[in-house]
Wavefront OBJ file of the C-alpha trace (Angstrom):
o trace
v 124.670 119.383 235.822
v 123.067 120.823 232.718
v 125.345 120.857 229.709
v 126.116 124.273 228.250
v 124.861 124.384 224.645
v 127.547 124.728 222.017
v 127.693 127.550 219.541
v 126.631 126.787 216.005
v 129.307 128.201 213.738
v 129.953 128.527 210.048
v 132.549 125.785 210.363
v 129.936 123.321 211.616
v 127.724 124.127 208.590
v 124.855 125.399 210.709
v 125.255 128.860 209.273
v 125.730 129.827 205.654
v 125.770 132.793 203.357
v 122.577 133.026 201.352
v 124.396 132.174 198.137
v 122.693 128.884 197.322
v 119.639 130.853 196.169
v 121.951 133.269 194.316
v 120.462 136.125 196.350
v 122.818 137.386 198.976
v 124.508 140.736 198.492
v 123.420 144.386 198.460
v 125.659 146.732 196.485
v 123.306 149.698 196.140
v 120.967 150.169 199.114
v 121.551 149.015 202.690
v 118.759 146.638 203.788
v 116.656 147.154 206.924
v 113.635 144.825 206.837
v 113.443 141.284 205.439
v 110.710 138.749 204.660
v 110.884 135.366 202.909
v 107.843 133.832 201.183
v 106.835 130.186 200.948
v 108.225 130.043 197.393
v 111.574 131.576 198.344
v 110.895 135.137 197.203
v 112.857 137.610 199.331
v 111.534 141.089 200.044
v 113.591 143.852 201.612
v 113.138 147.467 202.567
v 115.411 150.464 202.877
v 114.777 153.548 205.017
v 114.595 156.541 202.742
v 117.056 159.270 202.123
v 118.185 159.555 198.532
v 117.322 155.952 197.656
v 115.022 155.741 194.608
v 112.719 153.245 196.306
v 112.042 151.944 199.804
v 110.459 148.511 199.189
v 112.116 145.954 196.962
v 112.356 142.342 195.914
v 115.652 140.500 195.478
v 116.025 139.294 191.891
v 119.523 137.781 191.917
v 122.695 137.646 194.001
v 123.582 141.309 193.552
v 120.449 143.250 192.652
v 116.894 144.094 193.673
v 113.960 145.794 192.012
v 111.243 148.128 193.322
v 108.229 146.231 194.604
v 105.462 146.081 193.572
v 106.554 148.851 191.183
v 108.562 152.053 191.056
v 105.320 153.990 190.648
v 104.273 152.950 194.163
v 107.363 154.578 195.713
v 107.211 158.278 196.627
v 109.891 160.152 194.692
v 112.814 161.400 196.795
v 112.017 164.990 195.835
v 108.488 164.661 197.263
v 109.281 163.090 200.636
v 108.718 166.222 202.714
v 108.378 169.965 202.924
v 108.564 172.790 205.446
v 105.579 174.444 207.061
v 106.254 177.527 209.217
v 109.890 176.450 209.340
v 109.093 172.911 210.543
v 109.789 169.833 208.422
v 106.770 167.624 207.749
v 106.767 164.442 205.683
v 104.343 163.848 202.859
v 100.896 162.505 203.777
v 100.798 160.201 200.745
v 98.716 157.169 201.745
v 98.826 155.428 198.359
v 102.598 155.110 197.836
v 105.491 154.012 200.053
v 107.480 156.727 201.833
v 110.005 155.016 204.115
v 109.405 151.346 204.900
v 110.896 149.962 208.105
v 109.538 146.431 208.608
v 108.061 143.489 206.688
v 106.288 140.299 207.677
v 104.552 137.567 205.666
v 101.459 135.636 206.759
v 100.871 132.206 205.261
v 98.180 131.264 202.783
v 94.910 130.107 204.316
v 91.470 129.071 203.091
v 90.128 132.622 203.080
v 93.197 134.533 201.910
v 96.392 134.295 199.895
v 99.904 134.582 201.263
v 100.276 138.235 202.252
v 103.193 140.630 202.635
v 102.544 143.208 205.360
v 104.497 146.437 204.867
v 105.057 148.900 207.727
v 105.696 152.412 206.416
v 106.991 154.883 209.007
v 105.968 157.867 206.910
v 109.104 159.573 208.260
v 112.021 159.536 205.803
v 115.432 161.088 206.263
v 115.619 164.176 204.073
v 118.581 165.294 201.998
v 119.776 167.598 204.805
v 119.950 164.669 207.222
v 116.874 165.644 209.252
v 113.795 163.509 209.870
v 110.491 165.347 209.328
v 107.447 164.966 211.538
v 104.742 162.556 210.415
v 101.661 163.669 208.503
v 98.429 161.660 208.999
v 98.071 159.286 206.057
v 101.812 158.809 205.585
v 102.441 156.264 208.381
v 100.588 153.113 207.385
v 100.330 149.340 207.333
v 99.794 147.869 203.861
v 98.709 144.319 202.945
v 99.950 143.013 199.561
v 98.610 139.800 197.993
v 101.679 137.826 196.901
v 99.820 135.878 194.220
v 98.670 138.982 192.353
v 101.325 141.404 193.692
v 98.573 143.944 194.354
v 97.697 146.040 197.389
v 94.658 144.603 199.142
v 94.288 146.940 202.100
v 95.892 150.053 203.563
v 95.520 151.076 207.199
v 96.334 154.577 208.418
v 96.236 155.997 211.943
v 94.638 159.000 213.638
v 96.828 161.585 215.356
v 95.622 160.334 218.741
v 97.237 156.938 218.031
v 100.221 157.825 215.876
v 101.780 161.072 217.099
v 103.738 163.424 214.850
v 106.922 162.196 216.535
v 106.022 158.485 216.506
v 108.217 156.057 214.570
v 106.800 152.686 213.492
v 109.640 150.212 213.916
v 108.281 146.663 213.754
v 105.040 144.711 213.353
v 103.588 141.317 214.208
v 100.306 139.935 212.865
v 97.887 137.476 214.505
v 95.089 136.419 212.150
v 93.355 134.147 214.663
v 89.605 134.862 214.443
v 89.128 134.932 218.215
v 91.456 137.844 219.042
v 89.018 140.584 217.967
v 85.252 140.941 217.671
v 85.686 141.554 213.956
v 87.291 138.124 213.560
v 89.805 139.513 211.040
v 92.904 139.493 213.228
v 95.121 142.084 214.843
v 98.433 143.862 214.291
v 100.871 144.831 217.044
v 103.339 147.570 216.127
v 106.318 149.003 217.991
v 106.481 152.792 218.210
v 110.170 153.320 218.953
v 110.076 157.111 219.005
v 113.166 158.446 220.751
v 111.455 161.818 221.024
v 109.478 160.904 224.103
v 106.442 158.615 223.625
v 107.354 155.031 222.699
v 104.929 152.150 223.176
v 102.705 149.712 221.293
v 100.190 150.659 218.617
v 97.528 147.973 218.214
v 95.267 147.692 215.164
v 92.044 145.737 214.586
v 92.466 144.496 211.009
v 88.721 144.144 210.567
v 87.499 147.547 211.726
v 90.669 149.607 211.220
v 90.411 150.923 214.787
v 93.771 151.500 216.485
v 94.887 152.341 219.998
v 97.998 152.680 222.124
v 99.228 150.552 225.018
v 102.251 150.675 227.340
v 103.035 154.196 226.160
v 106.003 155.520 228.142
v 105.957 152.424 230.305
v 109.425 151.837 231.820
v 109.688 148.628 229.779
v 109.370 150.536 226.483
v 111.533 153.563 227.276
v 115.111 154.179 226.251
v 117.711 153.592 228.960
v 119.537 156.844 229.820
v 123.225 157.187 228.949
v 123.387 153.919 227.001
v 126.756 153.190 225.402
v 127.437 150.003 223.485
v 130.539 148.630 221.789
v 130.765 147.027 218.361
v 133.842 145.192 217.130
v 135.534 146.357 220.338
v 134.884 150.076 219.748
v 132.584 152.203 221.968
v 129.768 153.451 219.760
v 128.093 156.820 220.312
v 125.216 158.301 218.317
v 125.209 161.720 216.715
v 122.832 164.244 218.273
v 119.850 165.504 216.285
v 121.829 168.460 214.889
v 124.551 166.111 213.649
v 127.304 168.025 215.425
v 127.701 166.426 218.862
v 128.108 162.824 219.893
v 125.552 161.463 222.350
v 124.473 158.235 224.002
v 122.161 155.767 222.287
v 118.480 156.559 222.690
v 116.447 153.976 220.754
v 113.392 152.873 222.714
v 111.014 149.919 222.096
v 112.364 147.995 219.113
v 112.297 144.197 218.853
v 108.912 142.474 219.277
v 107.816 138.870 218.784
v 104.649 136.844 219.411
v 104.555 133.348 220.852
v 103.222 130.734 218.377
v 99.759 130.800 219.962
v 99.687 134.601 220.011
v 99.109 134.766 223.751
v 102.424 136.404 224.702
v 104.413 139.329 223.325
v 108.177 139.439 223.918
v 109.887 142.801 223.498
v 112.594 145.228 224.568
v 114.182 148.582 223.767
v 117.540 148.364 221.996
v 119.177 150.346 224.784
v 117.893 148.012 227.503
v 119.609 144.786 228.471
v 116.290 143.351 229.698
v 113.875 141.012 227.911
v 110.236 141.749 228.749
v 106.966 139.972 228.058
v 103.256 140.614 228.470
v 100.133 138.597 227.770
v 98.650 140.054 224.597
v 95.163 140.268 226.118
v 96.433 143.309 228.009
v 97.619 144.936 224.769
v 94.259 144.270 223.104
v 92.216 145.731 225.960
v 91.451 149.391 225.288
v 87.873 149.724 226.520
v 87.950 148.948 230.243
v 88.645 151.790 232.655
v 91.760 150.073 234.024
v 93.221 148.875 230.686
v 96.405 150.951 230.884
v 96.977 150.198 234.543
v 96.384 146.467 234.034
v 98.877 146.381 231.168
v 101.625 148.082 233.170
v 101.008 145.812 236.164
v 101.354 142.673 234.048
v 104.661 143.374 232.331
v 107.136 140.605 233.175
v 110.867 141.141 233.499
v 112.503 137.982 232.116
v 116.037 139.044 232.997
v 119.167 140.158 231.189
v 119.652 139.281 227.529
v 123.443 139.224 227.538
v 123.702 141.770 224.747
v 121.980 144.597 222.895
v 119.102 143.012 220.969
v 117.869 144.535 217.735
v 115.322 142.594 215.657
v 113.325 139.632 216.965
v 111.825 136.572 215.266
v 110.154 133.358 216.401
v 109.543 129.798 215.223
v 106.906 127.104 215.617
v 108.763 125.605 218.602
v 108.341 128.822 220.565
v 111.965 129.945 220.394
v 112.425 133.717 220.400
v 115.396 134.672 218.208
v 117.161 137.885 219.239
v 119.646 139.562 216.909
v 122.594 140.691 219.072
v 124.812 143.097 217.074
v 127.344 143.792 219.826
v 128.107 140.061 220.033
v 128.022 139.342 216.259
v 125.483 136.722 217.177
v 121.902 135.545 217.487
v 120.592 134.290 220.813
v 117.383 132.393 221.465
v 115.102 132.643 224.466
v 113.443 129.320 225.290
v 110.293 129.961 227.392
v 110.254 126.322 228.539
v 113.696 126.803 230.113
v 113.312 130.441 231.093
v 116.751 131.415 229.825
v 118.686 132.527 226.776
v 120.835 130.175 224.731
v 123.489 130.734 222.059
v 122.325 130.024 218.522
v 124.817 131.359 215.983
v 127.790 133.691 215.956
v 130.019 134.636 213.067
v 132.390 137.547 212.341
v 130.250 138.342 209.275
v 127.256 139.133 211.490
v 127.986 142.864 211.602
v 124.743 144.410 212.816
v 122.003 141.909 211.990
v 118.912 144.093 211.586
v 115.924 141.952 210.679
v 115.076 138.261 210.471
v 112.469 136.017 208.877
v 111.756 132.329 209.477
v 110.701 130.662 206.243
v 108.488 127.685 205.604
v 111.667 125.849 204.592
v 112.765 125.737 208.243
v 115.549 128.312 207.897
v 115.878 131.644 209.646
v 117.140 134.384 207.336
v 118.620 137.667 208.495
v 120.257 140.668 206.883
v 123.493 142.508 207.672
v 123.803 146.286 207.251
v 126.744 147.410 209.462
v 124.490 150.130 210.917
v 126.860 151.132 213.738
v 129.321 152.415 211.097
v 126.740 154.573 209.326
v 126.588 158.372 209.300
v 124.012 158.422 212.082
v 126.581 156.901 214.415
v 129.954 158.229 213.302
v 129.177 161.302 211.188
v 130.202 159.739 207.871
v 129.147 156.473 206.304
v 132.098 154.097 206.771
v 130.264 150.908 205.865
v 131.827 148.607 203.299
v 129.524 147.000 200.776
v 128.007 144.580 200.246
v 125.233 144.134 202.767
v 124.355 140.476 203.188
v 121.580 137.980 203.722
v 122.559 134.964 205.818
v 120.625 131.968 207.013
v 120.770 129.046 209.439
v 118.594 125.998 209.993
v 116.142 126.401 212.855
v 116.867 123.875 215.630
v 114.435 121.086 216.432
v 112.769 121.257 213.007
v 111.332 124.644 213.829
v 109.531 126.433 211.033
v 107.360 129.449 210.291
v 104.581 130.362 212.724
v 101.127 130.242 211.099
v 97.946 131.767 212.538
v 94.327 131.993 211.470
l 1 2 3 4 5 6 7 8 9 10 11 12 13 14 15 16 17 18 19 20 21 22 23 24 25 26 27 28 29 30 31 32 33 34 35 36 37 38 39 40 41 42 43 44 45 46 47 48 49 50 51 52 53 54 55 56 57 58 59 60 61 62 63 64 65 66 67 68 69 70 71 72 73 74 75 76 77 78 79 80 81 82 83 84 85 86 87 88 89 90 91 92 93 94 95 96 97 98 99 100 101 102 103 104 105 106 107 108 109 110 111 112 113 114 115 116 117 118 119 120 121 122 123 124 125 126 127 128 129 130 131 132 133 134 135 136 137 138 139 140 141 142 143 144 145 146 147 148 149 150 151 152 153 154 155 156 157 158 159 160 161 162 163 164 165 166 167 168 169 170 171 172 173 174 175 176 177 178 179 180 181 182 183 184 185 186 187 188 189 190 191 192 193 194 195 196 197 198 199 200 201 202 203 204 205 206 207 208 209 210 211 212 213 214 215 216 217 218 219 220 221 222 223 224 225 226 227 228 229 230 231 232 233 234 235 236 237 238 239 240 241 242 243 244 245 246 247 248 249 250 251 252 253 254 255 256 257 258 259 260 261 262 263 264 265 266 267 268 269 270 271 272 273 274 275 276 277 278 279 280 281 282 283 284 285 286 287 288 289 290 291 292 293 294 295 296 297 298 299 300 301 302 303 304 305 306 307 308 309 310 311 312 313 314 315 316 317 318 319 320 321 322 323 324 325 326 327 328 329 330 331 332 333 334 335 336 337 338 339 340 341 342 343 344 345 346 347 348 349 350 351 352 353 354 355 356 357 358 359 360 361 362 363 364 365 366 367 368 369 370 371 372 373 374 375 376 377 378 379 380 381 382 383 384 385 386 387 388 389 390 391 392 393 394 395 396 397 398 399 400 401
């Protein structure tokens, strides 16, 4: 009989607060995204409301600074405006509006280590509403980490990124054989809960983008979803902020296999882990591309919890942040099942994770289920945290290209 894996716990020293680098706590802004460089630099982002900046770098245990500079952050007063009574966000393509996700690609012969920044272009305004996107605002930005300068900015046409789209996460494959341009590809999750979630795929060489699995059952929100956190049923506030409703977040966590051939994903509100061969996401020219993609989605079974962010390591493990279990699970493709990795009472809504070249997985804590969007008032208790644990089996960062 197979032995049930044991939990790694803080007591067994397989999990630790990120205090050894003296960079662990957030007392001002609640973190959303997270990325760790080869030299130990930690970058975070914060979805905009009244925050002075949306992309930052941790400088010590209790503070961060705007990254690359404050001048590259759209001022809170300029985030949006009304047109014919409808809120629209700024179309600023040269400064950051509301960053949701970060990922770092390793240094290679032809390029430096790069921070990829996914800007939703859809901030939360001072009245609590989220404006529609303006072309130019939603973008993917590549920053050279040696010079701390922007190298490339990619924006999207309205046919790819809709006004109600919401860019939630991104994965990069810089292998030269995945596109004709030879410059790699980006896969992004559009988690729009306003009707049209799916994948947005971008050729990093040509800048061409397209959609795949839009409104596929595997990317849609699950109706009447109700989760519990710390033993309390957790509703979401409706769009007018006056009624409680069920959760409605669609496609969210995404992660590539080490060879880039498979994408693992799921909506937050679904208990199912899905996968698809990435060749079906890249195909956008054949007459049956959309049909072929839908036909080749694989249902890998129940996850055992509500998964938020995903991450992966060089061994092929797919890490799934499970906020309702105060835990992180791993999916091992060689076994075809999920395994426990870490759990700890301090893991109160893990939101994003990053495997570093040091062989650790880092993740942040932001207590999101206790925020105003869930309960009407922000009941979270600072600080937010960064935690880390050693990847099993000497796993380390995935490198491509």
